[in-house]
N, CA, C and O atoms as CSV, one atom per row, in Angstrom:
chain,resi,resn,atom,element,x,y,z
A,1,MET,N,N,201.249,17.107,255.944
A,1,MET,CA,C,201.001,15.694,255.494
A,1,MET,C,C,202.269,15.135,255.233
A,1,MET,O,O,202.646,15.152,254.061
A,2,ILE,N,N,203.080,14.590,256.190
A,2,ILE,CA,C,204.410,14.132,255.842
A,2,ILE,C,C,204.198,12.669,255.210
A,2,ILE,O,O,205.004,12.257,254.375
A,3,GLY,N,N,203.250,11.995,255.563
A,3,GLY,CA,C,203.104,10.592,255.163
A,3,GLY,C,C,202.856,10.492,253.610
A,3,GLY,O,O,203.170,9.491,252.966
A,4,GLY,N,N,202.266,11.608,253.060
A,4,GLY,CA,C,202.041,11.731,251.649
A,4,GLY,C,C,203.243,11.999,251.024
A,4,GLY,O,O,203.416,11.381,249.973
A,5,CYS,N,N,204.247,12.855,251.424
A,5,CYS,CA,C,205.337,13.154,251.017
A,5,CYS,C,C,206.292,11.925,250.919
A,5,CYS,O,O,206.969,11.754,249.905
A,6,ILE,N,N,206.340,11.084,251.965
A,6,ILE,CA,C,207.237,10.059,252.111
A,6,ILE,C,C,206.713,8.994,251.040
A,6,ILE,O,O,207.507,8.439,250.282
A,7,THR,N,N,205.579,8.779,251.017
A,7,THR,CA,C,204.820,7.855,250.046
A,7,THR,C,C,205.230,8.189,248.656
A,7,THR,O,O,205.736,7.355,247.905
A,8,GLY,N,N,204.991,9.488,248.314
A,8,GLY,CA,C,205.319,9.954,246.987
A,8,GLY,C,C,206.770,9.832,246.655
A,8,GLY,O,O,207.036,9.512,245.496
A,9,ALA,N,N,207.746,10.038,247.492
A,9,ALA,CA,C,209.206,9.863,247.250
A,9,ALA,C,C,209.468,8.391,247.134
A,9,ALA,O,O,210.250,8.013,246.261
A,10,ALA,N,N,208.877,7.501,247.949
A,10,ALA,CA,C,209.068,6.138,247.826
A,10,ALA,C,C,208.623,5.395,246.507
A,10,ALA,O,O,209.246,4.413,246.105
A,11,TYR,N,N,207.432,5.942,245.796
A,11,TYR,CA,C,206.825,5.256,244.670
A,11,TYR,C,C,206.844,6.517,243.654
A,11,TYR,O,O,205.873,7.274,243.663
A,12,PRO,N,N,207.850,6.740,242.844
A,12,PRO,CA,C,207.907,7.909,241.827
A,12,PRO,C,C,207.069,7.329,240.557
A,12,PRO,O,O,206.888,8.114,239.626
A,13,PHE,N,N,206.590,6.122,240.460
A,13,PHE,CA,C,205.892,5.668,239.183
A,13,PHE,C,C,204.586,5.240,239.516
A,13,PHE,O,O,204.199,5.064,240.672
A,14,LYS,N,N,203.880,5.065,238.449
A,14,LYS,CA,C,202.503,4.371,238.604
A,14,LYS,C,C,202.235,3.397,237.384
A,14,LYS,O,O,202.859,3.491,236.327
A,15,ALA,N,N,201.383,2.578,237.592
A,15,ALA,CA,C,201.073,1.472,236.531
A,15,ALA,C,C,199.641,1.104,236.577
A,15,ALA,O,O,198.950,1.358,237.563
A,16,ASP,N,N,199.227,0.562,235.616
A,16,ASP,CA,C,197.669,0.060,235.443
A,16,ASP,C,C,197.733,-1.499,235.616
A,16,ASP,O,O,198.446,-2.273,234.977
A,17,ILE,N,N,196.893,-1.781,236.554
A,17,ILE,CA,C,196.804,-3.277,237.076
A,17,ILE,C,C,195.574,-3.805,236.273
A,17,ILE,O,O,194.508,-3.207,236.125
A,18,TYR,N,N,195.920,-5.072,235.767
A,18,TYR,CA,C,194.645,-5.819,235.234
A,18,TYR,C,C,194.484,-7.109,235.811
A,18,TYR,O,O,195.498,-7.767,236.046
A,19,LYS,N,N,193.392,-7.552,236.066
A,19,LYS,CA,C,193.002,-8.714,236.700
A,19,LYS,C,C,192.414,-9.632,235.728
A,19,LYS,O,O,191.808,-9.122,234.785
A,20,LYS,N,N,192.502,-11.039,235.813
A,20,LYS,CA,C,191.924,-11.880,234.926
A,20,LYS,C,C,190.408,-12.283,235.278
A,20,LYS,O,O,190.054,-12.720,236.373
A,21,LYS,N,N,189.614,-12.076,234.227
A,21,LYS,CA,C,188.246,-12.300,234.482
A,21,LYS,C,C,187.719,-13.670,233.704
A,21,LYS,O,O,187.982,-13.901,232.524
A,22,ARG,N,N,187.011,-14.454,234.474
A,22,ARG,CA,C,186.345,-15.757,233.867
A,22,ARG,C,C,185.270,-15.263,233.192
A,22,ARG,O,O,184.584,-14.403,233.745
A,23,VAL,N,N,184.965,-15.692,231.974
A,23,VAL,CA,C,183.695,-15.480,231.210
A,23,VAL,C,C,183.335,-16.923,230.626
A,23,VAL,O,O,184.054,-17.661,229.953
A,24,VAL,N,N,181.947,-17.135,231.093
A,24,VAL,CA,C,181.412,-18.371,230.672
A,24,VAL,C,C,180.202,-18.215,229.485
A,24,VAL,O,O,179.128,-17.641,229.661
A,25,ASN,N,N,180.576,-18.759,228.452
A,25,ASN,CA,C,179.374,-18.633,227.406
A,25,ASN,C,C,178.112,-19.446,227.725
A,25,ASN,O,O,178.089,-20.677,227.722
A,26,GLN,N,N,177.110,-18.689,227.988
A,26,GLN,CA,C,175.935,-19.400,228.410
A,26,GLN,C,C,175.143,-20.352,227.523
A,26,GLN,O,O,174.279,-21.126,227.936
A,27,ASP,N,N,175.554,-20.202,226.190
A,27,ASP,CA,C,175.048,-21.173,225.277
A,27,ASP,C,C,175.886,-22.404,225.102
A,27,ASP,O,O,175.343,-23.500,224.962
A,28,THR,N,N,177.234,-22.260,225.105
A,28,THR,CA,C,177.974,-23.419,224.910
A,28,THR,C,C,178.793,-24.036,226.029
A,28,THR,O,O,179.421,-25.095,226.015
A,29,GLY,N,N,178.640,-23.062,227.089
A,29,GLY,CA,C,179.456,-23.563,228.481
A,29,GLY,C,C,180.930,-23.246,228.297
A,29,GLY,O,O,181.626,-23.381,229.304
A,30,GLN,N,N,181.510,-22.854,227.199
A,30,GLN,CA,C,182.832,-22.522,227.049
A,30,GLN,C,C,183.419,-21.536,227.877
A,30,GLN,O,O,182.881,-20.429,227.889
A,31,ILE,N,N,184.491,-21.747,228.620
A,31,ILE,CA,C,185.062,-20.784,229.455
A,31,ILE,C,C,186.173,-20.081,228.702
A,31,ILE,O,O,187.036,-20.739,228.121
A,32,THR,N,N,186.169,-18.848,228.702
A,32,THR,CA,C,187.390,-17.952,228.380
A,32,THR,C,C,187.724,-17.054,229.391
A,32,THR,O,O,186.924,-16.764,230.281
A,33,TYR,N,N,189.073,-16.500,229.301
A,33,TYR,CA,C,189.469,-15.486,230.302
A,33,TYR,C,C,189.933,-14.325,229.449
A,33,TYR,O,O,190.561,-14.474,228.400
A,34,THR,N,N,189.550,-13.044,230.019
A,34,THR,CA,C,189.902,-11.879,229.572
A,34,THR,C,C,190.604,-11.021,230.744
A,34,THR,O,O,190.537,-11.270,231.948
A,35,TRP,N,N,191.309,-9.929,230.110
A,35,TRP,CA,C,191.860,-9.139,231.233
A,35,TRP,C,C,191.219,-7.868,231.337
A,35,TRP,O,O,190.952,-7.271,230.294
A,36,GLU,N,N,190.913,-7.329,232.528
A,36,GLU,CA,C,190.153,-6.035,232.709
A,36,GLU,C,C,190.897,-5.258,233.543
A,36,GLU,O,O,191.535,-5.746,234.476
A,37,GLU,N,N,190.873,-3.990,233.273
A,37,GLU,CA,C,191.534,-2.950,234.157
A,37,GLU,C,C,190.998,-3.010,235.389
A,37,GLU,O,O,189.774,-3.027,235.522
A,38,ASP,N,N,191.915,-3.054,236.549
A,38,ASP,CA,C,191.329,-3.230,237.944
A,38,ASP,C,C,191.503,-1.904,238.638
A,38,ASP,O,O,190.557,-1.364,239.211
A,39,PHE,N,N,192.673,-1.392,238.589
A,39,PHE,CA,C,193.152,-0.192,239.252
A,39,PHE,C,C,194.414,0.411,238.959
A,39,PHE,O,O,195.181,-0.286,238.295
A,40,THR,N,N,194.782,1.480,239.282
A,40,THR,CA,C,196.274,2.140,238.929
A,40,THR,C,C,196.867,2.187,240.428
A,40,THR,O,O,196.243,2.596,241.407
A,41,THR,N,N,198.203,1.686,240.429
A,41,THR,CA,C,198.834,1.883,241.479
A,41,THR,C,C,200.106,2.558,241.587
A,41,THR,O,O,200.781,2.564,240.557
A,42,ASP,N,N,200.606,3.156,242.660
A,42,ASP,CA,C,201.908,3.822,242.649
A,42,ASP,C,C,202.912,2.787,242.978
A,42,ASP,O,O,202.627,1.852,243.727
A,43,LEU,N,N,204.235,2.946,242.366
A,43,LEU,CA,C,205.164,1.868,242.434
A,43,LEU,C,C,206.475,2.353,242.280
A,43,LEU,O,O,206.589,3.470,241.775
A,44,ALA,N,N,207.664,1.634,242.671
A,44,ALA,CA,C,208.943,1.881,242.473
A,44,ALA,C,C,209.415,0.690,241.692
A,44,ALA,O,O,208.926,-0.417,241.920
A,45,VAL,N,N,210.463,0.888,240.662
A,45,VAL,CA,C,210.889,-0.038,239.780
A,45,VAL,C,C,212.381,0.031,239.879
A,45,VAL,O,O,212.949,1.091,240.145
A,46,GLU,N,N,213.089,-1.212,239.643
A,46,GLU,CA,C,214.457,-1.211,239.739
A,46,GLU,C,C,214.589,-2.571,238.878
A,46,GLU,O,O,213.749,-3.468,238.808
A,47,SER,N,N,215.797,-2.512,238.267
A,47,SER,CA,C,216.248,-3.722,237.484
A,47,SER,C,C,216.490,-4.802,238.370
A,47,SER,O,O,216.877,-4.608,239.522
A,48,PHE,N,N,216.257,-6.085,237.832
A,48,PHE,CA,C,216.326,-7.457,238.705
A,48,PHE,C,C,217.717,-7.815,238.770
A,48,PHE,O,O,218.351,-7.851,237.715
A,49,THR,N,N,218.309,-8.098,239.915
A,49,THR,CA,C,219.742,-8.628,239.885
A,49,THR,C,C,219.434,-10.003,240.533
A,49,THR,O,O,218.738,-10.157,241.537
A,50,SER,N,N,220.050,-10.984,239.821
A,50,SER,CA,C,220.041,-12.333,240.330
A,50,SER,C,C,221.197,-12.630,241.225
A,50,SER,O,O,222.264,-12.020,241.152
A,51,THR,N,N,220.960,-13.541,242.028
A,51,THR,CA,C,222.059,-14.014,243.027
A,51,THR,C,C,222.894,-15.286,242.280
A,51,THR,O,O,223.943,-15.746,242.733
A,52,SER,N,N,222.271,-15.734,241.127
A,52,SER,CA,C,223.025,-16.781,240.569
A,52,SER,C,C,224.164,-16.329,239.625
A,52,SER,O,O,224.664,-15.208,239.716
A,53,PHE,N,N,224.511,-17.153,238.809
A,53,PHE,CA,C,225.713,-16.727,238.016
A,53,PHE,C,C,225.280,-15.648,236.893
A,53,PHE,O,O,226.147,-14.931,236.393
A,54,LYS,N,N,223.974,-15.547,236.517
A,54,LYS,CA,C,223.452,-14.606,235.640
A,54,LYS,C,C,223.114,-13.296,236.345
A,54,LYS,O,O,222.183,-13.347,237.148
A,55,ALA,N,N,223.736,-12.128,236.162
A,55,ALA,CA,C,223.397,-11.078,236.945
A,55,ALA,C,C,222.420,-10.074,236.266
A,55,ALA,O,O,222.130,-9.076,236.926
A,56,GLN,N,N,221.914,-10.211,235.107
A,56,GLN,CA,C,221.344,-9.386,234.282
A,56,GLN,C,C,219.712,-9.938,234.478
A,56,GLN,O,O,219.444,-11.112,234.730
A,57,GLY,N,N,218.723,-8.891,234.315
A,57,GLY,CA,C,217.357,-9.032,234.269
A,57,GLY,C,C,216.819,-9.640,233.107
A,57,GLY,O,O,215.611,-9.645,232.870
A,58,THR,N,N,217.851,-10.257,232.226
A,58,THR,CA,C,217.383,-10.854,230.995
A,58,THR,C,C,217.880,-12.319,230.977
A,58,THR,O,O,218.824,-12.672,231.684
A,59,SER,N,N,217.253,-13.122,230.191
A,59,SER,CA,C,217.675,-14.599,230.042
A,59,SER,C,C,217.292,-14.914,228.594
A,59,SER,O,O,216.233,-14.543,228.086
A,60,GLU,N,N,218.261,-15.646,227.952
A,60,GLU,CA,C,218.002,-16.116,226.534
A,60,GLU,C,C,218.282,-17.578,226.713
A,60,GLU,O,O,219.211,-18.015,227.393
A,61,ILE,N,N,217.290,-18.403,225.961
A,61,ILE,CA,C,217.422,-19.719,225.702
A,61,ILE,C,C,217.437,-20.137,224.266
A,61,ILE,O,O,216.503,-19.781,223.548
A,62,PHE,N,N,218.412,-20.860,223.783
A,62,PHE,CA,C,218.556,-21.367,222.445
A,62,PHE,C,C,218.085,-22.664,222.511
A,62,PHE,O,O,218.622,-23.367,223.367
A,63,GLY,N,N,217.202,-23.178,221.815
A,63,GLY,CA,C,216.834,-24.662,221.668
A,63,GLY,C,C,215.918,-24.691,220.299
A,63,GLY,O,O,216.023,-24.018,219.274
A,64,ASP,N,N,215.111,-25.576,220.614
A,64,ASP,CA,C,214.018,-25.784,219.424
A,64,ASP,C,C,213.196,-24.452,219.241
A,64,ASP,O,O,212.706,-24.187,218.143
A,65,GLU,N,N,213.057,-23.666,220.262
A,65,GLU,CA,C,212.391,-22.320,220.169
A,65,GLU,C,C,213.073,-21.398,220.987
A,65,GLU,O,O,213.366,-21.687,222.147
A,66,TYR,N,N,213.365,-20.248,220.447
A,66,TYR,CA,C,214.090,-19.253,221.112
A,66,TYR,C,C,213.405,-18.513,222.067
A,66,TYR,O,O,212.408,-17.875,221.727
A,67,GLU,N,N,213.827,-18.508,223.297
A,67,GLU,CA,C,212.925,-17.797,224.275
A,67,GLU,C,C,213.963,-16.864,225.275
A,67,GLU,O,O,215.038,-17.255,225.730
A,68,LYS,N,N,213.359,-15.573,225.479
A,68,LYS,CA,C,213.915,-14.516,226.035
A,68,LYS,C,C,212.916,-14.009,227.138
A,68,LYS,O,O,211.729,-13.777,226.909
A,69,TYR,N,N,213.553,-13.856,228.409
A,69,TYR,CA,C,212.797,-13.418,229.432
A,69,TYR,C,C,213.318,-12.081,229.828
A,69,TYR,O,O,214.503,-11.802,229.644
A,70,ASN,N,N,212.457,-11.220,230.378
A,70,ASN,CA,C,212.878,-9.855,230.896
A,70,ASN,C,C,212.222,-9.696,232.132
A,70,ASN,O,O,211.009,-9.904,232.168
A,71,TYR,N,N,212.839,-9.356,233.171
A,71,TYR,CA,C,212.398,-9.199,234.735
A,71,TYR,C,C,212.646,-7.852,235.032
A,71,TYR,O,O,213.530,-7.153,234.536
A,72,LEU,N,N,211.701,-7.487,235.983
A,72,LEU,CA,C,211.784,-6.258,236.672
A,72,LEU,C,C,211.432,-6.477,238.163
A,72,LEU,O,O,210.657,-7.396,238.429
A,73,ARG,N,N,211.892,-5.776,239.074
A,73,ARG,CA,C,211.525,-5.849,240.539
A,73,ARG,C,C,210.805,-4.542,240.822
A,73,ARG,O,O,211.359,-3.456,240.655
A,74,ILE,N,N,209.576,-4.670,241.248
A,74,ILE,CA,C,208.798,-3.509,241.651
A,74,ILE,C,C,208.386,-3.582,243.179
A,74,ILE,O,O,208.333,-4.643,243.801
A,75,TYR,N,N,208.113,-2.398,243.687
A,75,TYR,CA,C,207.533,-2.253,244.969
A,75,TYR,C,C,206.537,-1.362,245.054
A,75,TYR,O,O,206.627,-0.178,244.728
A,76,THR,N,N,205.283,-2.071,245.623
A,76,THR,CA,C,204.116,-1.470,245.682
A,76,THR,C,C,203.381,-1.331,247.048
A,76,THR,O,O,203.751,-2.139,247.900
A,77,PRO,N,N,202.486,-0.525,247.381
A,77,PRO,CA,C,201.833,-0.354,248.769
A,77,PRO,C,C,200.890,-1.490,249.087
A,77,PRO,O,O,200.359,-1.557,250.195
A,78,MET,N,N,200.637,-2.522,247.998
A,78,MET,CA,C,199.761,-3.565,248.332
A,78,MET,C,C,200.118,-4.855,247.518
A,78,MET,O,O,200.776,-4.712,246.487
A,79,ASN,N,N,199.775,-5.953,247.867
A,79,ASN,CA,C,200.026,-7.226,247.306
A,79,ASN,C,C,199.217,-7.307,245.916
A,79,ASN,O,O,197.998,-7.140,245.909
A,80,LEU,N,N,199.915,-7.559,244.784
A,80,LEU,CA,C,199.302,-7.659,243.564
A,80,LEU,C,C,198.836,-8.899,243.231
A,80,LEU,O,O,197.968,-9.017,242.366
A,81,GLY,N,N,199.364,-9.973,243.886
A,81,GLY,CA,C,198.907,-11.409,243.632
A,81,GLY,C,C,199.469,-11.949,242.247
A,81,GLY,O,O,199.900,-11.203,241.368
A,82,ARG,N,N,199.415,-13.269,242.160
A,82,ARG,CA,C,200.032,-13.646,240.914
A,82,ARG,C,C,199.068,-13.890,239.732
A,82,ARG,O,O,199.436,-14.478,238.715
A,83,SER,N,N,197.864,-13.431,239.906
A,83,SER,CA,C,197.005,-13.436,238.777
A,83,SER,C,C,196.750,-12.056,238.248
A,83,SER,O,O,195.670,-11.745,237.745
A,84,ALA,N,N,197.936,-11.094,238.394
A,84,ALA,CA,C,197.659,-9.769,237.726
A,84,ALA,C,C,198.570,-9.696,236.678
A,84,ALA,O,O,199.544,-10.448,236.647
A,85,GLN,N,N,198.321,-8.744,235.689
A,85,GLN,CA,C,199.270,-8.137,234.662
A,85,GLN,C,C,199.284,-6.778,234.927
A,85,GLN,O,O,198.319,-6.263,235.491
A,86,LEU,N,N,200.379,-6.044,234.551
A,86,LEU,CA,C,200.348,-4.743,234.737
A,86,LEU,C,C,201.038,-4.026,233.510
A,86,LEU,O,O,201.926,-4.624,232.902
A,87,THR,N,N,200.686,-2.881,233.172
A,87,THR,CA,C,201.325,-2.278,231.940
A,87,THR,C,C,201.362,-0.666,232.161
A,87,THR,O,O,200.888,-0.128,233.161
A,88,ASN,N,N,201.909,-0.057,231.230
A,88,ASN,CA,C,201.947,1.391,231.171
A,88,ASN,C,C,202.495,1.965,232.380
A,88,ASN,O,O,201.884,2.823,233.017
A,89,ILE,N,N,203.692,1.493,232.735
A,89,ILE,CA,C,204.771,1.850,233.898
A,89,ILE,C,C,205.179,3.265,233.514
A,89,ILE,O,O,205.770,3.424,232.447
A,90,ARG,N,N,204.933,4.218,234.235
A,90,ARG,CA,C,205.137,5.653,233.887
A,90,ARG,C,C,205.451,6.543,235.132
A,90,ARG,O,O,205.125,6.211,236.272
A,91,PRO,N,N,206.091,7.668,234.834
A,91,PRO,CA,C,206.347,8.584,235.936
A,91,PRO,C,C,205.030,9.188,236.408
A,91,PRO,O,O,204.134,9.582,235.661
A,92,LYS,N,N,205.023,9.215,237.781
A,92,LYS,CA,C,203.666,9.981,238.342
A,92,LYS,C,C,203.581,11.442,237.739
A,92,LYS,O,O,202.502,12.003,237.546
A,93,SER,N,N,204.624,11.924,237.499
A,93,SER,CA,C,204.570,13.453,237.143
A,93,SER,C,C,204.025,13.591,235.746
A,93,SER,O,O,203.665,14.685,235.312
A,94,GLY,N,N,203.965,12.475,235.040
A,94,GLY,CA,C,203.386,12.434,233.669
A,94,GLY,C,C,204.455,11.903,232.770
A,94,GLY,O,O,205.561,11.563,233.190
A,95,GLY,N,N,204.050,11.837,231.389
A,95,GLY,CA,C,205.136,11.542,230.495
A,95,GLY,C,C,204.680,10.035,230.014
A,95,GLY,O,O,203.670,9.461,230.421
A,96,SER,N,N,205.620,9.513,229.072
A,96,SER,CA,C,205.519,8.438,228.272
A,96,SER,C,C,205.816,7.188,229.204
A,96,SER,O,O,206.537,7.306,230.195
A,97,PRO,N,N,205.277,6.085,228.873
A,97,PRO,CA,C,205.738,4.847,229.420
A,97,PRO,C,C,207.140,4.515,229.383
A,97,PRO,O,O,207.768,4.724,228.345
A,98,LEU,N,N,207.716,4.011,230.421
A,98,LEU,CA,C,209.267,3.686,230.536
A,98,LEU,C,C,209.633,2.427,229.700
A,98,LEU,O,O,210.746,2.444,229.174
A,99,TYR,N,N,208.914,1.433,229.525
A,99,TYR,CA,C,209.016,0.325,228.891
A,99,TYR,C,C,208.103,0.137,227.951
A,99,TYR,O,O,206.903,0.139,228.226
A,100,THR,N,N,208.585,-0.055,226.674
A,100,THR,CA,C,207.671,-0.088,225.368
A,100,THR,C,C,208.223,-1.205,224.369
A,100,THR,O,O,209.422,-1.471,224.285
A,101,GLU,N,N,207.365,-1.745,223.723
A,101,GLU,CA,C,207.627,-2.678,222.573
A,101,GLU,C,C,208.107,-1.962,221.298
A,101,GLU,O,O,207.297,-1.827,220.381
A,102,ILE,N,N,209.367,-1.490,221.167
A,102,ILE,CA,C,209.812,-0.712,220.209
A,102,ILE,C,C,209.699,-1.400,218.741
A,102,ILE,O,O,209.657,-0.771,217.684
A,103,GLU,N,N,209.657,-2.820,218.880
A,103,GLU,CA,C,209.548,-3.517,217.664
A,103,GLU,C,C,208.256,-3.623,216.990
A,103,GLU,O,O,208.176,-4.056,215.841
A,104,LEU,N,N,207.181,-3.219,217.709
A,104,LEU,CA,C,205.784,-3.182,217.398
A,104,LEU,C,C,205.420,-1.785,216.964
A,104,LEU,O,O,205.989,-0.792,217.417
A,105,LYS,N,N,204.410,-1.740,216.033
A,105,LYS,CA,C,203.964,-0.648,215.316
A,105,LYS,C,C,203.430,0.332,216.530
A,105,LYS,O,O,202.634,-0.146,217.337
A,106,GLY,N,N,203.780,1.442,216.639
A,106,GLY,CA,C,203.181,2.582,217.646
A,106,GLY,C,C,203.902,2.321,218.882
A,106,GLY,O,O,203.643,3.055,219.836
A,107,ALA,N,N,204.846,1.311,219.037
A,107,ALA,CA,C,205.543,1.277,220.378
A,107,ALA,C,C,204.738,1.239,221.539
A,107,ALA,O,O,204.899,2.051,222.450
A,108,PRO,N,N,203.785,0.250,221.570
A,108,PRO,CA,C,202.813,0.341,222.846
A,108,PRO,C,C,203.495,-0.124,224.122
A,108,PRO,O,O,204.480,-0.859,224.054
A,109,ALA,N,N,203.028,0.259,225.207
A,109,ALA,CA,C,203.525,-0.115,226.526
A,109,ALA,C,C,203.615,-1.639,226.728
A,109,ALA,O,O,202.698,-2.371,226.355
A,110,THR,N,N,204.837,-2.159,227.381
A,110,THR,CA,C,205.127,-3.503,227.690
A,110,THR,C,C,204.122,-4.052,228.516
A,110,THR,O,O,203.796,-3.295,229.430
A,111,TRP,N,N,203.481,-5.223,228.475
A,111,TRP,CA,C,202.829,-5.855,229.335
A,111,TRP,C,C,203.604,-6.844,230.435
A,111,TRP,O,O,204.466,-7.584,229.960
A,112,TYR,N,N,203.412,-6.894,231.555
A,112,TYR,CA,C,204.211,-7.886,232.424
A,112,TYR,C,C,203.240,-8.643,233.307
A,112,TYR,O,O,202.197,-8.172,233.758
A,113,ASN,N,N,203.683,-9.826,233.495
A,113,ASN,CA,C,202.885,-10.868,234.518
A,113,ASN,C,C,203.533,-10.741,235.824
A,113,ASN,O,O,204.752,-10.573,235.868
A,114,VAL,N,N,202.900,-10.800,236.792
A,114,VAL,CA,C,203.273,-10.706,238.258
A,114,VAL,C,C,203.636,-12.231,238.606
A,114,VAL,O,O,202.788,-13.123,238.577
A,115,ASN,N,N,205.062,-12.451,238.957
A,115,ASN,CA,C,205.422,-13.937,239.171
A,115,ASN,C,C,205.072,-14.108,240.878
A,115,ASN,O,O,204.859,-15.234,241.327
A,116,GLY,N,N,205.042,-13.097,241.618
A,116,GLY,CA,C,204.682,-13.370,242.903
A,116,GLY,C,C,205.222,-12.147,243.713
A,116,GLY,O,O,206.111,-11.414,243.281
A,117,SER,N,N,204.682,-12.008,244.781
A,117,SER,CA,C,204.965,-10.941,245.756
A,117,SER,C,C,205.358,-11.332,247.199
A,117,SER,O,O,204.875,-12.334,247.726
A,118,ASN,N,N,206.128,-10.631,247.749
A,118,ASN,CA,C,206.596,-10.784,249.026
A,118,ASN,C,C,206.596,-9.579,250.028
A,118,ASN,O,O,207.151,-8.525,249.715
A,119,ALA,N,N,205.969,-9.742,251.233
A,119,ALA,CA,C,205.800,-8.647,252.124
A,119,ALA,C,C,207.210,-8.209,252.737
A,119,ALA,O,O,208.020,-9.044,253.141
A,120,VAL,N,N,207.426,-6.895,252.771
A,120,VAL,CA,C,208.571,-6.300,253.414
A,120,VAL,C,C,208.142,-5.883,254.711
A,120,VAL,O,O,207.261,-5.041,254.882
A,121,ILE,N,N,208.762,-6.468,255.630
A,121,ILE,CA,C,208.234,-6.253,257.128
A,121,ILE,C,C,209.306,-5.418,257.887
A,121,ILE,O,O,210.529,-5.541,257.822
A,122,ASP,N,N,208.545,-4.510,258.644
A,122,ASP,CA,C,209.501,-3.647,259.542
A,122,ASP,C,C,209.760,-4.394,260.891
A,122,ASP,O,O,209.104,-5.374,261.245
A,123,PRO,N,N,210.771,-3.844,261.603
A,123,PRO,CA,C,211.315,-4.564,262.804
A,123,PRO,C,C,210.029,-4.908,263.813
A,123,PRO,O,O,210.113,-5.857,264.593
A,124,TRP,N,N,208.990,-4.181,263.754
A,124,TRP,CA,C,207.883,-4.326,264.616
A,124,TRP,C,C,206.703,-5.238,263.964
A,124,TRP,O,O,205.563,-5.203,264.428
A,125,GLY,N,N,207.027,-5.995,262.941
A,125,GLY,CA,C,206.124,-7.037,262.277
A,125,GLY,C,C,205.022,-6.443,261.391
A,125,GLY,O,O,204.116,-7.175,260.994
A,126,ASN,N,N,205.065,-5.167,261.073
A,126,ASN,CA,C,204.308,-4.470,260.121
A,126,ASN,C,C,204.657,-4.541,258.729
A,126,ASN,O,O,205.851,-4.476,258.436
A,127,VAL,N,N,203.673,-4.682,257.703
A,127,VAL,CA,C,203.933,-4.718,256.487
A,127,VAL,C,C,204.190,-3.294,255.949
A,127,VAL,O,O,203.374,-2.391,256.132
A,128,VAL,N,N,205.317,-3.125,255.299
A,128,VAL,CA,C,205.707,-1.798,254.890
A,128,VAL,C,C,205.285,-1.527,253.369
A,128,VAL,O,O,204.694,-0.523,252.970
A,129,GLN,N,N,205.684,-2.570,252.630
A,129,GLN,CA,C,205.280,-2.556,251.143
A,129,GLN,C,C,205.463,-4.013,250.699
A,129,GLN,O,O,205.796,-4.878,251.509
A,130,TRP,N,N,205.243,-4.269,249.415
A,130,TRP,CA,C,205.173,-5.505,248.797
A,130,TRP,C,C,206.368,-5.615,247.644
A,130,TRP,O,O,206.402,-4.796,246.725
A,131,ASP,N,N,207.099,-6.414,247.728
A,131,ASP,CA,C,208.196,-6.693,246.714
A,131,ASP,C,C,207.697,-7.760,245.698
A,131,ASP,O,O,207.349,-8.888,246.047
A,132,SER,N,N,207.690,-7.302,244.371
A,132,SER,CA,C,207.197,-8.337,243.416
A,132,SER,C,C,208.167,-8.354,242.309
A,132,SER,O,O,208.833,-7.374,241.975
A,133,LEU,N,N,208.220,-9.581,241.725
A,133,LEU,CA,C,208.983,-9.864,240.453
A,133,LEU,C,C,208.023,-9.865,239.267
A,133,LEU,O,O,207.040,-10.606,239.240
A,134,ILE,N,N,208.315,-9.064,238.346
A,134,ILE,CA,C,207.379,-9.089,237.122
A,134,ILE,C,C,208.279,-9.638,235.973
A,134,ILE,O,O,209.495,-9.455,235.924
A,135,GLN,N,N,207.548,-10.335,235.052
A,135,GLN,CA,C,208.244,-10.818,233.814
A,135,GLN,C,C,207.444,-10.434,232.551
A,135,GLN,O,O,206.230,-10.625,232.480
A,136,ARG,N,N,208.123,-9.922,231.624
A,136,ARG,CA,C,207.381,-9.592,230.270
A,136,ARG,C,C,206.509,-10.731,229.909
A,136,ARG,O,O,206.925,-11.890,229.908
A,137,ALA,N,N,205.320,-10.404,229.610
A,137,ALA,CA,C,204.281,-11.304,229.112
A,137,ALA,C,C,204.648,-11.841,227.821
A,137,ALA,O,O,205.138,-11.094,226.974
A,138,GLN,N,N,204.446,-13.120,227.585
A,138,GLN,CA,C,204.805,-13.729,226.261
A,138,GLN,C,C,203.961,-13.032,225.262
A,138,GLN,O,O,204.530,-12.599,224.260
A,139,GLU,N,N,202.472,-12.836,225.417
A,139,GLU,CA,C,201.524,-12.365,224.555
A,139,GLU,C,C,201.439,-10.725,225.084
A,139,GLU,O,O,201.118,-10.422,226.233
A,140,GLN,N,N,201.699,-9.996,224.293
A,140,GLN,CA,C,201.651,-8.466,224.507
A,140,GLN,C,C,200.154,-8.022,224.233
A,140,GLN,O,O,199.459,-8.574,223.380
A,141,GLY,N,N,199.740,-7.028,224.990
A,141,GLY,CA,C,198.211,-6.462,224.721
A,141,GLY,C,C,197.287,-7.052,225.747
A,141,GLY,O,O,196.083,-6.901,225.541
A,142,GLY,N,N,197.662,-7.692,226.806
A,142,GLY,CA,C,196.792,-8.155,227.870
A,142,GLY,C,C,195.989,-9.375,227.393
A,142,GLY,O,O,194.773,-9.421,227.575
A,143,LYS,N,N,196.602,-10.276,226.838
A,143,LYS,CA,C,195.950,-11.558,226.196
A,143,LYS,C,C,196.436,-12.858,226.955
A,143,LYS,O,O,196.036,-13.967,226.600
């Protein structure tokens, strides 16, 4: 089964994907959103390299409010869409999450928002994989 070996080598990590679910309170009509685990996917991760003057996958802004953005580029066998969050990026072989919030008690796995996905096309017009840019979520914990 060569395809399985190639896929395994191409995607050495896995992550849990969460989708936003709309919840309507039947008594008040209030709409809220929650995150529900949808599936686990295989993926490859690399640091994000910008083609602008800033070459790091981190951006800091000092103003009225301090802002820091962390980005990663991931490759998956399917389109994740912009309404997804992912967490618990870990080796497929087992082990601890690669990215954690070391400043928080218990160092939980970092949550990321998917900023968008682009198809990677082979010379024959077939989608080979999806290239996505993910950004550290402002609120951690799937909120």
